[in-house]
C-alpha atoms as one frame of an Amber mdcrd trajectory, in Angstrom:
protein
-182.313 -51.883  43.258-184.934 -52.879  41.131-183.330 -52.908  37.573-186.229
 -53.967  35.621-186.631 -52.628  31.949-189.846 -50.637  33.044-188.155 -48.805
  36.216-189.815 -45.769  36.720-186.895 -44.098  38.493-183.004 -44.764  37.317
-179.636 -44.350  38.355-177.386 -41.939  36.120-175.842 -45.030  34.897-179.032
 -46.766  33.932-180.138 -43.392  32.382-177.328 -43.326  30.262-177.674 -46.987
  28.986-181.417 -46.351  28.076-180.499 -43.384  25.620-177.405 -44.566  24.947
-174.870 -41.793  25.671-172.356 -41.342  28.146-172.849 -41.067  32.023-171.032
 -37.679  31.908-173.780 -36.381  29.415-176.294 -37.459  31.750-174.497 -35.851
  34.836-174.312 -32.452  32.477-178.042 -32.550  31.461-178.939 -33.056  35.397
-176.102 -29.972  36.387-177.979 -27.555  33.432-181.258 -28.518  34.855-182.547
 -30.321  31.471-182.743 -33.614  33.067-185.104 -33.491  36.022-184.026 -35.983
  39.467-185.766 -36.831  42.393-184.206 -37.466  45.698-185.129 -40.916  47.109
-183.560 -41.406  50.355-179.969 -40.745  49.958-180.174 -41.430  46.147-180.778
 -38.915  43.456-182.653 -40.777  40.876-183.845 -39.675  37.345-187.680 -40.428
  36.479-187.623 -42.584  33.108-190.581 -40.247  31.816-188.515 -37.114  32.306
-185.460 -38.303  30.705-187.267 -39.601  27.819-189.056 -36.142  27.296-185.533
 -34.475  27.521-184.380 -36.666  24.909-187.448 -35.731  22.983-189.231 -39.118
  22.985-193.037 -38.516  23.625-194.428 -40.704  26.186
């Protein structure tokens, strides 16, 4: 997995680190539909832009 600081798709753990919240907060956001995800093969990933927008960051 490419874990560069500018990755376009993030794991839940990496997304939590990026925005400074607990992993469970990301999971709840996904379950409620607040945080978008995409299915890439067997993995569910979070688009960086969608995550930042969900947290009120203009990109």
